[in-house]
C-alpha positions as CSV (number, residue, x, y, z in Angstrom):
1,M,20.3,-15.7,104.2
2,A,19.4,-17.0,107.6
3,A,16.8,-15.0,109.5
4,H,18.1,-13.0,112.5
5,H,14.6,-12.5,113.9
6,H,12.0,-14.7,115.6
7,W,9.0,-13.3,113.6
8,T,7.0,-15.9,111.7
9,P,3.9,-15.4,109.6
10,S,2.1,-18.2,111.4
11,A,2.8,-16.7,114.8
12,Y,2.0,-13.1,113.7
13,P,-0.6,-13.3,110.9
14,Y,-1.2,-10.0,109.1
15,P,-4.5,-8.1,109.6
16,S,-7.0,-9.3,107.1
17,A,-8.0,-7.2,104.1
18,R,-11.1,-7.8,102.1
19,R,-10.5,-8.8,98.5
20,S,-13.2,-7.5,96.3
21,D,-14.1,-8.9,92.8
22,A,-13.7,-5.4,91.2
23,S,-11.8,-5.0,88.0
24,T,-11.0,-2.4,85.3
25,V,-10.7,-2.9,81.6
26,Y,-7.7,-1.1,80.0
27,A,-6.7,-0.6,76.4
28,S,-3.4,-2.4,75.6
29,K,-1.5,-1.8,72.5
30,A,-0.2,-5.4,72.5
31,H,-3.2,-7.3,73.7
32,G,-6.3,-5.3,72.9
33,H,-8.5,-5.0,76.0
34,V,-7.0,-6.3,79.3
35,V,-8.9,-6.9,82.5
36,V,-6.9,-5.8,85.6
37,P,-8.2,-7.1,88.9
38,E,-8.8,-4.4,91.6
39,P,-9.2,-6.4,94.8
40,Y,-8.2,-3.5,97.0
41,D,-9.9,-0.6,95.2
42,W,-11.8,0.1,98.4
43,L,-8.5,1.2,100.0
44,E,-8.5,4.2,97.6
45,T,-11.1,5.8,99.8
46,P,-9.2,7.7,102.5
47,P,-9.6,6.7,106.1
48,S,-11.2,10.1,106.8
49,Q,-14.0,9.1,104.4
50,S,-14.3,5.3,105.0
51,T,-14.7,3.4,108.3
52,E,-13.5,0.3,106.6
53,T,-10.2,1.9,105.4
54,A,-9.8,3.5,108.8
55,A,-10.2,0.2,110.6
56,W,-7.7,-1.5,108.3
57,T,-5.1,1.2,108.6
58,K,-5.6,1.2,112.4
59,A,-5.0,-2.6,112.5
60,Q,-1.9,-2.2,110.3
61,S,-0.5,0.5,112.6
62,E,-1.0,-1.6,115.7
63,Y,0.6,-4.6,113.9
64,T,3.7,-2.6,113.0
65,A,3.8,-1.1,116.6
66,R,3.9,-4.7,118.0
67,F,6.7,-5.6,115.7
68,V,8.7,-2.4,116.6
69,A,8.3,-3.3,120.3
70,Q,10.5,-6.3,119.6
71,C,13.3,-4.1,118.2
72,K,15.6,-3.5,121.1
73,D,17.7,-0.8,119.4
74,K,14.9,1.8,119.1
75,P,15.6,3.5,122.5
76,A,19.3,3.8,121.8
77,L,18.7,5.0,118.3
78,Q,16.3,7.7,119.6
79,E,18.9,9.0,121.9
80,R,21.6,9.0,119.3
81,L,19.3,10.7,116.8
82,K,18.5,13.3,119.4
83,L,22.2,13.9,119.9
84,N,23.0,14.1,116.3
85,W,20.0,16.3,115.4
86,D,20.7,18.7,118.2
87,Y,23.0,21.1,116.3
88,A,22.4,24.7,115.5
89,R,21.7,25.1,111.8
90,T,21.1,28.2,109.8
91,S,20.4,29.3,106.3
92,A,22.5,31.8,104.5
93,P,21.6,35.4,105.4
94,S,19.5,37.1,102.7
95,L,19.4,40.9,102.5
96,K,15.9,42.2,102.1
97,P,14.7,45.6,100.8
98,D,14.2,46.9,104.4
99,G,17.9,46.7,104.9
100,R,17.9,43.7,107.2
101,Y,19.3,40.2,106.7
102,Y,16.8,37.4,107.2
103,Y,17.7,33.8,107.8
104,S,16.1,30.6,109.1
105,Y,17.5,29.1,112.3
106,N,16.9,26.0,114.4
107,A,18.8,25.6,117.7
108,G,18.6,21.8,117.2
109,L,15.5,20.1,118.3
110,A,12.8,22.7,117.7
111,P,10.0,21.2,115.7
112,Q,10.2,23.9,113.0
113,S,12.9,26.4,112.0
114,Q,12.4,30.0,113.0
115,I,13.2,33.2,111.1
116,Y,15.6,35.7,112.5
117,R,16.7,39.0,111.2
118,A,19.8,41.1,111.8
119,T,21.4,44.4,110.8
120,R,24.6,44.7,108.7
121,E,26.6,45.5,111.8
122,Q,25.2,42.4,113.6
123,V,26.0,40.2,110.6
124,D,29.6,41.5,110.4
125,A,30.0,40.9,114.1
126,A,28.7,37.4,113.9
127,Q,31.2,36.5,111.3
128,K,34.0,37.3,113.7
129,S,32.4,35.6,116.7
130,P,32.7,31.9,117.6
131,S,29.3,31.9,119.2
132,K,26.6,29.6,117.7
133,E,23.8,31.7,119.1
134,P,21.5,33.3,116.5
135,V,22.4,36.9,115.7
136,G,19.8,39.7,115.7
137,E,16.2,39.3,116.7
138,L,13.6,36.6,116.4
139,F,11.1,37.7,113.7
140,F,8.9,34.7,113.0
141,D,8.5,31.9,115.5
142,T,6.9,29.1,113.6
143,N,6.8,26.9,116.7
144,V,4.1,28.9,118.4
145,L,1.6,28.1,115.6
146,S,0.9,24.5,116.8
147,S,1.8,22.5,119.9
148,D,2.8,19.4,118.0
149,G,4.8,21.0,115.2
150,T,2.2,20.0,112.5
151,V,1.8,23.6,111.2
152,A,4.6,24.6,108.9
153,L,5.9,27.7,107.1
154,K,6.2,26.8,103.4
155,W,7.8,30.0,102.1
156,T,8.1,33.8,102.6
157,S,8.1,36.6,100.1
158,F,9.0,40.2,100.7
159,S,7.5,43.1,98.9
160,H,9.7,45.3,96.7
161,S,10.2,47.9,99.4
162,G,10.5,45.4,102.2
163,K,7.4,46.8,104.0
164,Y,5.4,43.7,103.8
165,M,6.0,39.9,104.0
166,A,3.6,37.3,102.5
167,Y,3.9,33.8,103.8
168,G,2.3,30.4,103.2
169,I,1.2,28.2,106.0
170,S,0.3,24.5,105.6
171,Q,-1.2,22.1,108.1
172,S,-0.5,18.4,108.7
173,G,2.0,18.3,105.8
174,S,-0.6,18.9,103.1
175,D,0.3,20.7,99.9
176,W,-2.7,23.0,100.4
177,F,-1.8,26.2,102.2
178,R,-3.1,29.6,103.0
179,I,-1.4,32.9,102.3
180,F,-1.1,35.5,105.1
181,L,0.4,38.9,105.2
182,R,2.1,41.1,107.8
183,S,4.1,44.2,108.1
184,T,7.8,43.6,108.6
185,E,7.5,46.0,111.6
186,Q,5.1,43.4,113.2
187,P,7.1,40.3,114.1
188,M,5.1,37.0,114.6
189,L,6.0,35.8,118.1
190,S,2.7,34.4,119.4
191,R,-0.6,32.8,118.5
192,S,-3.6,33.5,120.7
193,E,-5.9,30.6,121.6
194,G,-8.7,30.2,119.1
195,T,-7.1,32.3,116.3
196,D,-6.1,31.1,112.9
197,V,-2.7,29.6,112.0
198,G,-1.3,32.8,110.6
199,G,-0.3,33.9,114.1
200,D,-1.0,37.2,116.0
201,G,-0.6,40.5,114.2
202,H,-1.1,39.5,110.6
203,M,-3.1,41.7,108.2
204,P,-6.7,40.9,107.4
205,D,-5.9,39.5,104.0
206,V,-6.1,35.7,104.0
207,L,-6.0,33.7,100.8
208,D,-7.2,30.1,100.5
209,H,-7.4,27.2,98.0
210,I,-3.7,27.5,97.0
211,K,-1.3,24.7,96.0
212,F,2.0,24.6,94.1
213,S,2.3,28.3,94.1
214,G,4.7,31.0,95.1
215,I,3.8,34.7,94.9
216,T,5.3,37.5,92.8
217,W,4.9,41.1,94.0
218,T,4.6,44.1,91.7
219,H,7.1,46.8,92.6
220,D,4.4,49.3,93.8
221,D,3.8,47.1,96.8
222,R,0.1,47.1,96.0
223,G,-0.3,43.4,95.5
224,F,1.0,40.1,94.1
225,F,0.3,37.3,91.6
226,Y,-0.5,33.8,92.8
227,Q,-2.0,30.6,91.5
228,R,-5.1,28.9,93.0
229,F,-7.3,26.0,92.3
230,P,-11.1,25.6,92.5
231,A,-12.2,25.2,96.1
232,T,-12.3,21.6,97.4
233,E,-15.4,20.3,99.1
234,H,-13.4,18.3,101.7
235,E,-13.0,19.9,105.1
236,D,-9.9,18.0,106.1
237,K,-7.6,19.2,103.3
238,G,-4.9,16.9,102.4
239,T,-6.9,13.7,102.7
240,E,-8.8,13.9,99.4
241,T,-7.7,12.3,96.2
242,D,-9.4,14.6,93.7
243,A,-7.3,15.5,90.6
244,N,-5.7,18.9,90.7
245,Q,-6.6,20.7,87.5
246,D,-8.0,24.0,86.2
247,A,-5.5,26.2,88.0
248,Q,-5.9,30.0,87.6
249,L,-3.5,33.0,88.0
250,Y,-4.8,35.8,90.1
251,Y,-3.6,39.2,91.3
252,H,-4.4,40.1,94.9
253,R,-4.5,43.8,95.9
254,L,-3.6,44.4,99.6
255,G,-6.5,45.3,101.8
256,T,-9.2,43.7,99.6
257,P,-11.0,40.3,100.1
258,Q,-9.9,37.4,98.0
259,A,-13.3,37.4,96.2
260,E,-12.3,40.7,94.5
261,D,-8.9,39.4,93.2
262,I,-8.2,40.0,89.5
263,L,-8.3,36.9,87.3
264,V,-5.2,37.5,85.2
265,V,-5.1,34.1,83.4
266,D,-8.1,31.7,83.5
267,S,-7.7,27.9,83.5
268,D,-6.6,26.5,80.2
269,P,-9.8,25.0,78.5
270,V,-7.7,22.6,76.5
271,T,-4.8,21.6,78.8
272,R,-6.6,21.4,82.1
273,S,-3.4,20.3,83.9
274,S,-1.8,23.7,83.1
275,M,-0.2,25.6,86.0
276,W,1.0,29.2,86.1
277,H,4.3,30.6,87.5
278,C,5.5,34.2,87.0
279,D,8.4,36.6,87.6
280,V,8.4,40.3,87.8
281,T,11.6,41.6,86.3
282,D,14.2,43.4,88.4
283,D,13.2,46.8,87.0
284,G,9.5,46.1,87.7
285,Q,8.5,46.7,84.1
286,W,7.7,43.2,82.9
287,L,5.7,40.2,83.9
288,I,7.2,36.9,82.7
289,L,4.6,34.1,82.6
290,A,5.6,30.4,82.5
291,N,3.0,27.7,81.8
292,S,3.7,24.1,82.6
293,K,1.4,21.1,81.8
294,D,3.3,18.4,83.7
295,T,6.6,17.9,85.5
296,D,8.7,18.1,82.3
297,N,11.0,21.1,82.0
298,K,9.5,22.2,78.8
299,M,7.0,25.1,79.1
300,R,5.3,27.9,77.3
301,Y,6.4,31.5,78.0
302,Y,4.9,34.9,77.6
303,A,5.6,38.5,78.7
304,A,3.4,41.5,79.5
305,S,4.2,45.1,80.2
306,L,3.3,46.3,83.7
307,A,3.3,50.0,82.6
308,D,-0.4,50.2,82.6
309,G,-1.0,48.1,85.7
310,V,-2.6,44.6,86.1
311,S,-5.9,43.6,84.5
312,S,-7.8,40.6,83.2
313,R,-7.1,41.8,79.6
314,M,-3.4,42.2,79.6
315,A,-1.5,42.3,76.3
316,W,0.9,39.3,76.0
317,I,4.0,38.8,73.9
318,P,4.7,35.1,73.1
319,I,8.3,34.1,73.9
320,S,7.6,30.4,73.2
321,S,4.1,29.3,72.5
322,D,4.9,25.6,72.5
323,F,6.0,23.2,75.3
324,A,9.4,23.0,73.7
325,F,12.1,24.0,76.2
326,M,12.9,25.7,79.6
327,L,13.7,29.4,80.3
328,D,14.5,30.7,83.7
329,Y,14.7,34.5,84.2
330,I,18.1,35.8,85.4
331,A,18.1,39.5,84.5
332,N,17.2,42.1,82.0
333,D,18.3,45.5,80.6
334,N,15.1,47.1,79.4
335,T,13.9,44.8,76.6
336,R,17.1,42.7,76.5
337,F,16.6,39.5,78.6
338,Y,19.1,37.0,80.0
339,M,17.8,33.5,80.8
340,L,19.0,30.0,81.7
341,S,17.8,27.6,79.0
342,N,18.0,24.0,77.8
343,K,16.9,25.0,74.2
344,D,19.3,23.0,72.0
345,A,21.4,22.5,75.1
346,P,20.7,19.4,77.3
347,N,23.4,20.6,79.7
348,Y,21.9,24.1,79.7
349,R,23.3,27.5,78.7
350,I,22.7,31.2,79.3
351,V,21.1,33.0,76.4
352,S,19.9,36.6,75.7
353,F,17.1,37.8,73.4
354,E,15.3,41.1,72.6
355,L,11.6,41.4,73.5
356,D,9.6,43.3,70.9
357,P,6.8,45.3,72.6
358,T,5.0,45.8,69.3
359,K,4.0,42.1,69.3
360,A,1.8,42.4,72.4
361,R,-1.7,41.2,71.8
362,V,-4.9,41.0,73.9
363,V,-6.6,37.6,73.5
364,D,-9.3,35.6,75.3
365,H,-6.7,33.2,76.6
366,V,-3.0,33.4,76.5
367,S,-2.7,29.9,75.1
368,Q,-4.2,31.1,71.9
369,L,-1.0,33.0,71.0
370,T,1.4,31.5,68.5
371,G,5.0,32.1,67.6
372,G,7.7,33.4,69.8
373,I,11.3,34.6,69.9
374,S,13.2,33.2,66.9
375,S,16.7,34.1,67.8
376,F,18.6,33.4,71.0
377,T,22.2,34.5,71.5
378,D,24.7,32.6,73.6
379,I,26.1,34.4,76.6
380,V,27.5,31.4,78.4
381,P,27.5,28.4,75.9
382,E,26.7,24.9,76.9
383,D,29.5,23.0,78.6
384,P,29.4,19.4,77.3
385,Q,31.1,18.1,80.4
386,A,29.1,19.8,83.1
387,I,25.5,20.8,83.9
388,L,24.7,24.5,84.5
389,T,22.2,24.3,87.3
390,T,21.8,27.8,88.8
391,A,22.7,31.4,87.9
392,A,22.3,34.7,89.6
393,V,23.6,38.3,88.9
394,L,25.3,40.3,91.7
395,D,27.0,43.6,91.7
396,H,25.7,44.9,88.4
397,N,27.1,42.3,85.9
398,N,28.8,39.6,88.0
399,L,27.2,36.4,87.0
400,L,27.5,33.6,89.6
401,A,27.0,30.2,87.9
402,V,26.8,26.8,89.6
403,Y,27.9,23.8,87.6
404,S,27.6,20.2,88.5
405,R,30.5,18.1,87.2
406,D,30.2,14.4,88.0
407,V,27.6,15.3,90.6
408,K,29.9,17.7,92.5
409,D,29.2,21.4,92.4
410,E,31.5,24.2,91.1
411,L,31.0,28.0,91.5
412,W,32.2,30.2,88.7
413,V,32.0,34.0,88.0
414,F,31.2,35.3,84.5
415,D,30.7,38.7,83.0
416,L,27.0,38.9,82.2
417,T,27.4,41.2,79.2
418,T,30.3,39.5,77.5
419,G,30.0,35.9,78.8
420,D,33.7,36.0,79.7
421,R,34.6,33.4,82.4
422,I,36.4,35.3,85.2
423,T,37.3,32.9,88.0
424,R,36.3,29.9,90.0
425,L,35.3,30.4,93.6
426,L,35.4,27.8,96.5
427,P,37.7,25.4,94.5
428,E,38.2,23.1,97.5
429,L,34.5,22.4,97.7
430,V,33.5,18.7,97.3
431,G,29.7,18.8,97.8
432,T,26.6,20.7,96.9
433,I,25.9,24.4,96.8
434,A,22.5,24.7,98.5
435,Q,21.8,28.4,98.4
436,L,22.9,31.6,96.8
437,T,21.6,34.9,98.2
438,G,21.7,38.4,96.8
439,R,20.3,40.5,94.0
440,R,21.8,42.4,91.1
441,D,22.1,45.6,93.1
442,H,23.9,43.9,96.0
443,R,27.7,43.8,96.2
444,E,27.8,40.5,98.0
445,S,26.3,37.0,98.2
446,F,26.1,34.4,100.9
447,V,26.8,30.9,99.6
448,S,25.8,27.8,101.6
449,S,27.2,24.3,100.8
450,V,26.8,20.8,102.3
451,S,28.5,17.4,102.0
452,F,27.7,13.9,103.2
453,A,29.6,14.2,106.5
454,N,29.3,18.0,107.0
455,P,25.9,19.7,107.5
456,G,27.1,22.8,106.0
457,R,29.1,26.0,105.9
458,V,28.3,29.5,104.7
459,D,30.8,31.6,102.7
460,R,30.6,35.3,102.0
461,V,31.4,36.3,98.4
462,S,32.0,40.1,98.1
463,W,32.9,42.7,95.6
464,E,32.9,45.5,98.1
465,G,36.0,47.6,98.0
466,L,37.0,46.1,94.6
467,E,36.8,48.8,91.9
468,R,35.9,48.0,88.3
469,T,37.9,49.7,85.6
470,D,36.8,49.8,81.9
471,R,34.0,47.4,82.7
472,A,36.5,44.8,83.8
473,V,35.1,42.6,86.5
474,P,37.3,42.3,89.5
475,P,37.8,39.0,91.3
476,A,35.7,38.6,94.4
477,S,36.8,38.1,98.0
478,V,35.7,34.9,99.7
479,T,35.6,34.5,103.5
480,E,34.0,31.9,105.7
481,Y,30.9,33.2,107.5
482,A,29.8,30.1,109.5
483,T,30.4,26.4,109.8
484,T,28.0,23.9,111.4
485,H,29.2,21.2,113.8
486,V,27.4,18.1,115.0
487,A,28.3,16.8,118.5
488,G,28.0,13.1,117.7
489,I,29.5,13.1,114.2
490,D,32.9,14.5,113.5
491,A,33.4,15.1,109.7
492,N,37.1,14.4,110.1
493,D,36.3,10.8,111.1
494,Y,34.5,10.0,107.8
495,I,35.4,9.7,104.2
496,S,33.3,10.1,101.0
497,T,34.5,8.7,97.7
498,Q,32.9,8.4,94.3
499,V,32.9,5.2,92.3
500,F,31.3,4.2,89.1
501,V,29.2,1.0,88.6
502,T,28.5,-0.7,85.3
503,S,24.8,-1.2,84.8
504,K,23.1,-4.0,82.8
505,D,23.5,-2.2,79.5
506,G,27.1,-1.1,80.1
507,T,26.3,2.5,81.2
508,R,28.7,3.8,84.0
509,I,26.6,4.9,87.0
510,P,28.1,7.2,89.6
511,M,27.7,6.3,93.3
512,F,29.0,8.1,96.4
513,L,30.2,6.0,99.4
514,T,30.4,7.5,102.9
515,H,31.8,5.6,105.9
516,A,34.1,5.9,108.9
517,K,37.7,6.0,108.0
518,D,38.4,2.9,110.1
519,T,35.4,0.8,108.7
520,P,36.9,-2.5,107.5
521,L,36.1,-2.9,103.8
522,D,36.3,-6.7,104.0
523,G,32.7,-7.5,103.1
524,S,31.4,-7.4,106.7
525,A,29.7,-4.0,106.9
526,P,26.0,-3.3,106.3
527,A,25.0,-0.7,103.7
528,L,22.2,1.7,103.2
529,L,21.7,2.3,99.5
530,Y,19.6,5.4,98.6
531,F,18.4,6.5,95.2
532,Y,15.8,8.5,93.4
533,G,16.1,8.3,89.6
534,G,13.4,10.5,88.2
535,F,12.0,13.9,87.2
536,N,15.3,15.3,86.2
537,I,16.1,15.8,89.9
538,P,19.8,15.2,90.8
539,I,20.8,13.4,94.0
540,T,23.8,15.4,95.2
541,P,26.0,15.2,98.3
542,V,23.8,16.2,101.3
543,F,24.0,15.8,105.0
544,S,21.4,13.6,106.6
545,P,21.5,13.4,110.5
546,S,19.4,10.2,110.4
547,M,21.5,8.4,107.8
548,M,24.7,9.5,109.4
549,T,23.4,8.2,112.8
550,W,22.8,4.9,111.1
551,V,26.3,4.9,109.6
552,A,27.9,5.7,113.0
553,S,25.7,3.3,115.0
554,Y,26.3,0.2,112.8
555,R,29.7,1.0,111.3
556,G,27.9,1.0,108.0
557,V,28.4,2.3,104.5
558,L,26.1,4.9,103.0
559,A,25.7,4.6,99.3
560,F,24.0,7.3,97.1
561,V,23.3,5.9,93.6
562,N,22.9,8.4,90.8
563,A,20.5,6.3,88.8
564,R,19.3,7.4,85.4
565,G,16.2,9.4,85.3
566,G,17.6,12.1,87.5
567,G,19.3,15.3,86.4
568,E,22.9,14.4,87.3
569,Y,24.1,14.6,83.7
570,G,21.4,16.9,82.2
571,D,18.4,16.1,80.0
572,K,20.0,13.1,78.4
573,W,20.4,11.4,81.7
574,H,16.8,12.2,82.6
575,D,15.5,10.8,79.3
576,A,17.5,7.6,79.8
577,G,15.4,6.8,82.9
578,R,11.9,7.8,82.1
579,L,8.9,6.7,80.0
580,F,9.9,3.6,78.1
581,H,13.4,3.6,79.6
582,K,12.2,3.4,83.3
583,Q,13.7,-0.1,83.7
584,N,17.2,1.4,83.4
585,V,16.6,3.0,86.8
586,F,16.0,-0.4,88.5
587,D,18.9,-2.0,86.6
588,D,21.2,0.7,87.9
589,V,20.2,0.1,91.5
590,L,20.4,-3.7,91.2
591,A,23.9,-3.3,89.7
592,A,24.9,-1.0,92.5
593,A,23.7,-3.4,95.2
594,K,25.6,-6.3,93.6
595,W,28.7,-4.2,93.2
596,L,28.6,-3.2,96.9
597,H,29.0,-6.8,98.2
598,E,31.2,-8.1,95.4
599,S,33.6,-5.2,96.0
600,K,33.6,-5.9,99.7
601,Y,32.1,-2.6,100.7
602,A,29.1,-4.5,102.2
603,R,28.0,-7.9,103.4
604,K,25.7,-9.8,101.1
605,G,22.2,-9.8,102.5
606,H,22.9,-6.8,104.7
607,I,22.1,-4.2,102.1
608,T,19.1,-2.0,102.7
609,I,17.6,-0.1,99.8
610,C,15.6,3.0,100.4
611,G,14.0,5.9,98.5
612,G,11.1,8.2,98.7
613,S,8.2,9.3,96.4
614,N,9.5,8.4,92.9
615,G,12.4,6.7,94.7
616,G,9.8,4.8,96.9
617,M,8.3,3.5,93.7
618,G,11.8,2.4,92.6
619,V,12.2,0.5,95.9
620,G,8.9,-1.3,95.2
621,A,10.0,-2.2,91.7
622,V,13.5,-3.3,92.7
623,V,12.3,-5.4,95.6
624,N,10.0,-7.3,93.2
625,Q,12.9,-7.8,90.7
626,C,15.9,-8.6,93.0
627,T,17.3,-12.0,93.4
628,D,19.8,-13.5,95.9
629,E,22.7,-12.3,93.8
630,H,21.9,-8.7,94.6
631,G,22.3,-9.2,98.4
632,I,19.3,-7.0,99.4
633,G,18.2,-7.8,103.0
634,A,15.7,-5.0,103.6
635,A,13.8,-2.3,101.7
636,I,12.3,1.0,102.9
637,A,9.9,2.7,100.5
638,D,8.8,6.1,101.7
639,V,5.6,7.7,100.3
640,G,6.0,5.7,97.1
641,V,4.0,5.8,93.8
642,H,3.1,2.1,93.6
643,D,0.0,1.9,91.4
644,M,1.6,2.8,88.1
645,I,-1.7,2.4,86.2
646,K,-4.1,4.6,88.2
647,F,-1.7,7.3,89.5
648,P,-2.9,9.9,86.9
649,L,-6.4,9.9,88.5
650,W,-5.3,11.2,91.9
651,T,-4.3,14.8,93.0
652,I,-1.3,15.9,91.0
653,G,-0.6,12.5,89.5
654,K,-1.6,13.6,85.9
655,A,1.5,15.9,85.9
656,W,3.8,12.9,86.3
657,T,2.9,11.5,82.9
658,A,5.9,13.3,81.6
659,D,8.0,10.7,83.4
660,Y,5.7,7.8,83.5
661,G,3.5,8.1,80.4
662,N,-0.3,8.0,80.7
663,P,-1.5,4.4,81.0
664,Q,-5.0,5.6,81.3
665,E,-4.9,6.9,77.7
666,D,-1.9,5.3,76.0
667,G,-2.0,1.5,75.4
668,A,1.8,1.3,74.9
669,A,2.3,3.1,78.3
670,F,-0.1,0.7,79.9
671,D,1.8,-2.3,78.6
672,Y,5.2,-0.9,79.7
673,N,4.1,0.2,83.1
674,M,2.5,-3.2,83.9
675,T,6.0,-4.7,83.5
676,Y,7.4,-2.9,86.6
677,S,4.4,-1.4,88.5
678,P,5.1,-2.4,92.1
679,L,1.5,-3.2,92.8
680,H,1.1,-5.4,89.7
681,T,4.4,-7.3,89.8
682,V,4.5,-8.8,93.3
683,R,6.0,-12.3,92.9
684,A,4.8,-15.3,94.8
685,N,7.6,-17.6,93.9
686,K,10.5,-16.1,95.8
687,T,11.5,-15.0,99.3
688,Y,11.3,-11.3,99.8
689,P,13.6,-9.3,102.1
690,T,11.9,-7.3,104.9
691,V,9.8,-4.5,103.4
692,I,8.8,-1.3,105.2
693,L,6.1,0.7,103.3
694,A,5.9,4.2,104.9
695,C,3.2,6.7,104.1
696,A,1.2,9.6,105.7
697,D,-2.5,10.2,106.1
698,H,-2.3,13.8,104.8
699,D,-0.1,13.2,101.8
700,D,-2.0,14.8,99.0
701,R,0.9,14.5,96.5
702,V,1.4,10.7,96.5
703,V,-1.9,9.6,98.2
704,P,-1.4,6.9,100.8
705,A,-3.7,4.5,98.8
706,H,-0.5,3.6,96.8
707,S,1.1,2.2,99.9
708,F,-2.2,0.8,101.4
709,K,-2.9,-1.3,98.2
710,L,0.7,-2.5,97.9
711,A,0.9,-3.5,101.5
712,A,-2.4,-5.5,101.2
713,E,-1.3,-7.1,98.0
714,M,2.1,-8.1,99.4
715,Q,0.7,-9.4,102.7
716,H,-1.8,-11.5,100.8
717,T,0.6,-12.9,98.1
718,L,3.5,-13.3,100.6
719,A,1.5,-14.4,103.6
720,N,4.1,-17.1,104.3
721,N,7.2,-15.0,103.5
722,A,10.1,-15.5,105.9
723,N,10.5,-11.8,106.4
724,P,7.8,-9.3,107.4
725,I,6.0,-6.8,105.2
726,L,5.2,-3.8,107.4
727,L,3.1,-0.7,106.7
728,R,3.9,2.4,108.7
729,V,1.3,5.2,108.6
730,D,2.3,8.6,109.9
731,L,-0.6,10.6,111.3
732,Q,-1.0,14.4,110.8
733,A,1.8,14.3,108.2
734,G,2.2,14.7,104.5
735,H,4.7,14.0,101.7
736,G,7.6,15.2,103.9
737,E,7.7,18.9,103.6
738,G,7.2,20.7,106.8
739,K,7.5,17.5,108.9
740,S,8.6,18.3,112.5
741,T,12.0,17.4,113.8
742,Q,10.3,15.1,116.4
743,K,8.4,13.2,113.7
744,R,11.5,12.8,111.6
745,M,13.5,11.4,114.5
746,E,10.7,9.0,115.6
747,E,10.3,7.7,112.0
748,A,14.0,7.2,111.5
749,A,14.4,5.4,114.9
750,E,11.6,3.0,114.1
751,K,12.7,2.1,110.5
752,Y,16.4,1.7,111.4
753,A,15.5,-0.4,114.5
754,I,13.4,-2.7,112.3
755,V,16.3,-3.1,109.9
756,A,18.8,-3.8,112.7
757,H,16.4,-6.4,114.2
758,V,15.7,-8.3,111.1
759,L,19.4,-8.3,109.9
760,G,20.9,-8.9,113.3
761,L,23.1,-5.8,113.1
762,P,25.2,-5.2,116.3
763,L,24.9,-1.7,117.7
764,T,28.3,-0.1,118.2
765,P,29.1,1.2,121.7
């Protein structure tokens, strides 16, 4: 493919990177001991701790900035992104125990979404009004917590009575956060200069050293359970690479210092990667403890009675003492429990079981317990053709269940006690159900949904006024509550279709295609090919203002590939793309790229592959493996995992061994990962497309060293490549969660402007 840019490696040499003579010896199953060179091991020390790393990343940022300055489309893209991001968006209203409905709202360009609350009367009135203004009153203004939008609200949790709200606050995108508390009678609308990031008016309780945790209140409003890690020595949290292990479960009593919190479950002395998650049952009588050791959806489960309060010596009942399957609490009637499970059901089912209180035991550590529930009863059996993804109980025994069938969501109503299928709701939906609100004692639920061309609508599902007779479940009424509109993108102008691509081994891979209705499908359009392919996470229809701006600006085709490794078809689809089957993911993407241009949906050489995190790793692997026949002209790897040998050593990386294996301890995993690891498979004997490696300085999930080392290796090995290898480092940002609107727009404008420049894409008027 002829270059459409004037960049040359001789005219613009890359910033130099010292190559050390370091190496590491690994145990290989096939070759005994293998020496792996580590020329850029010094880049593993974060810029905050190394002047050499800081100087190199600064030089890289300046280099990329000089290249971006040549990309003439950036100003226009910034304006278009601003237009297409400037739309009012709201979550579904959620009724809290204080009798008010809470929801998040962003008028369009605010850095972070705010929380509003409204009365029932205001919600009813809003449904009848065409106004897009938020209803009710502003309760929590996240945007006053920082001037640059780098302080984010991670989650909120209301006490059982609704009197208190706990909330997690993170800074600069880090996974670390602090927990603050406030009375729901004390809105957070300001932050005084010099005060902490919890905002004015919060309670004295402030909890620190917390990661990967929600909180679970006891029904007496006296406190909550949460997970914490040992304190880190680093002042600038989020820039360290220390492994996250030895998590503990604590109970915090309101009004007491964190130092006095009750240690409910200590760190696991054997499985140091163990993490703890818990639920308090709807009746407040039981604590359900889930214990994970990695990202796999197979956990251990225990239950404890809360009748005698919370202590460090609670009596636990084993539900499943092995990492064997997944259970997700739905409801209970005293000792009869209803849970979503993949036990003997890779497409998931809903089961019930009886909990036996006489089996409760006090032990030194809960992991010492053995045995568990021996008999599970089907309430909703597994559907062999669809994945049961979500379930919630409303109005006593109405079970709302979300199924994914060929990566499109369906909403069904069942009877919880009998398992009878009652009716399907929203049958016209072709998209993703993003949120279900409501509890078992509520008579309605708000359901939000999205699609590729529509940023969302909210429907109201209600059983109010519908009488049940002889336990028969009446059908629900469904009315539209709100629909979101984007000024620059009219959903009626676009079409989304689903096709199936045959991968290398003959497997049919689903792919969604979105484009303007008048886009000529003659092989002239550019394409943006997005994928993830890992961790049992499905890539479902979703609205992206940045991607749709690209589609509209370049008359392009947006392709979402449902590569194996995700959860689109249940556990079997996940298993087919992880561990020693990871190559299937890359084969799926390569087949999709080839199909796009051979089927005339895209121009050969004008296909841009993109993905983030695990998907960023996939981009790195695919760009190393692709040839001219695949037609890939550019690649964008966001916050990717690129060193597939050393990843278990950093932050939460050990948990990923469920998908990647552990090359530090398993010779077979080392051998396999070396065949595709982006860092270790850069090829000098071919021309690479333009590659953009994007990362963030406070990413403590996938540490930026992954991107640093790959950029240095690529720029060294491909010093004379006809297309640029660029590193983009986002400052005061993390893995993506909590990133401000402004940072998202700036990032998208730069990356798409680079792609347009190198591929010579004409900007549509």
